C-alpha positions in Angstrom: -153.1 -142.8 23.9 -155.8 -140.8 25.9 -153.8 -141.5 29.2 -150.5 -140.4 27.7 -152.0 -137.2 26.3 -153.6 -136.3 29.7 -150.2 -136.8 31.4 -148.7 -134.4 28.8 -151.2 -131.7 29.1 -151.2 -132.2 32.9 -147.4 -131.7 33.1 -147.5 -128.6 30.7 -150.4 -127.1 32.9 -148.3 -127.8 36.1 -145.1 -126.2 34.5 -147.1 -123.2 33.4 -148.6 -123.0 36.9 -145.3 -123.3 38.8 -143.6 -120.7 36.4 -146.3 -118.1 36.9 -146.1 -118.7 40.7 -142.4 -118.0 40.8 -142.7 -115.0 38.4 -145.4 -113.5 40.7 -143.4 -114.0 43.8 -140.4 -112.5 42.3 -142.3 -109.3 41.7 -143.4 -109.1 45.3 -140.7 -107.8 47.8 -140.1 -110.3 50.5 -139.9 -107.6 53.2 -140.8 -103.9 52.8 -137.7 -101.7 52.6 -137.7 -98.9 55.1 -135.1 -96.0 54.2 -132.9 -95.2 57.0 -131.4 -91.9 57.8 -128.7 -90.8 60.4 -128.9 -87.1 61.2 -126.5 -84.9 63.1 -126.4 -81.0 63.4 -123.3 -79.2 63.7 -120.6 -76.9 62.1 -118.6 -78.9 59.4 -115.4 -78.0 57.6 -115.9 -80.0 54.2 -113.8 -80.2 51.1 -115.9 -78.8 48.2 -115.1 -79.8 44.7 -115.4 -77.2 41.9 -113.7 -76.8 38.3 -111.2 -79.5 39.2 -110.0 -78.3 42.6 -110.9 -78.6 46.3 -111.7 -75.6 48.5 -112.6 -76.1 52.1 -115.8 -74.5 53.5 -117.3 -74.4 56.9 -121.0 -75.2 56.8 -123.4 -74.9 59.7 -126.2 -77.4 59.2 -127.3 -81.1 58.9 -125.0 -84.0 58.0 -127.4 -86.8 56.7 -126.4 -90.2 55.8 -129.2 -91.7 53.9 -129.8 -95.2 52.7 -132.8 -95.2 50.3 -131.5 -98.0 47.8 -134.8 -99.6 47.3 -136.4 -96.1 46.5 -136.5 -95.8 42.6 -137.0 -91.9 42.5 -134.8 -88.9 43.0 -135.9 -86.8 45.9 -135.6 -83.5 47.3 -136.3 -82.2 50.9 -139.7 -80.4 50.9 -139.4 -79.1 54.5 -137.2 -79.0 57.7 -139.7 -77.6 60.1 -140.8 -77.6 63.8 -143.7 -75.7 65.5 -142.3 -72.2 65.0 -139.9 -72.6 61.9 -140.0 -74.2 58.4 -137.3 -73.9 55.6 -136.8 -75.8 52.3 -133.2 -76.1 51.4 -132.2 -75.5 47.7 -128.8 -76.9 47.6 -127.0 -79.9 49.2 -123.6 -81.1 49.4 -123.1 -84.6 48.1 -119.9 -86.8 49.1 -118.5 -88.3 45.9 -115.3 -89.4 44.4 -114.1 -86.7 42.2 -111.1 -86.2 39.7 -108.5 -83.6 40.5 -106.6 -81.8 37.9 -103.6 -84.0 38.4 -105.6 -87.1 37.5 -106.0 -88.4 41.1 -109.4 -89.4 42.5 -110.5 -87.9 45.9 -113.7 -87.8 48.1 -115.2 -84.4 48.2 -118.4 -82.6 48.4 -120.1 -81.3 45.4 -123.2 -79.2 45.4 -126.3 -80.9 44.1 -130.1 -80.0 44.1 -131.6 -83.7 44.5 -130.8 -86.6 46.4 -130.0 -89.6 44.4 -130.9 -93.1 45.2 -128.4 -95.1 47.0 -126.4 -94.9 50.2 -125.4 -91.1 50.4 -123.8 -88.7 52.7 -124.9 -85.0 52.6 -124.3 -81.9 54.3 -127.2 -79.3 54.1 -126.5 -75.7 55.0 -129.3 -74.9 57.5 -129.3 -72.6 60.7 -131.5 -74.3 63.4 -132.2 -73.6 67.0 -132.4 -76.3 69.6 -135.4 -78.3 69.4 -137.2 -81.0 67.6 -137.4 -81.0 63.6 -139.2 -83.0 61.1 -137.8 -83.5 57.5 -140.3 -84.3 54.9 -139.1 -85.6 51.4 -140.8 -85.2 48.1 -141.2 -88.8 48.0 -143.6 -89.0 51.1 -140.8 -90.2 53.6 -140.2 -88.5 56.6 -137.9 -88.5 59.6 -137.4 -86.6 63.0 -134.4 -85.2 64.8 -133.4 -83.3 67.6 -131.0 -80.3 67.8 -129.3 -80.3 71.3 -126.9 -77.5 71.0 -127.2 -75.1 68.0 -123.9 -73.4 68.6 -121.7 -76.5 67.8 
């Protein structure tokens, strides 16, 4: 009887230990996610959505494709700067699917004030001179890019 009780208790302890191990492993990411940023600077003619219709606007600034899917916060741009210049944009144009007044769905940019979690395309109005710039986000992430030709 003692041997049978020992095996039952040992089996329960092993099952609890295995369950605890797998739960603990699931809480730790297998690899650290690093957000990716693809930046280009130029003049963009973009469809801007407002009140059920699309108007085209010419915007000089950054086109930013950002993949921050593992980031659980909404972020803003703290600064775009180099050694002689610094700015903080207040509005971004976010590419999304929007409904038109006729009921159809199209892709257009809408003004937003935060960068959402996910794979996003943004156009950020900003006038930059040629040079190397650093972008700092409110979550602490940052990236650099170079403007080669500011008259594009």
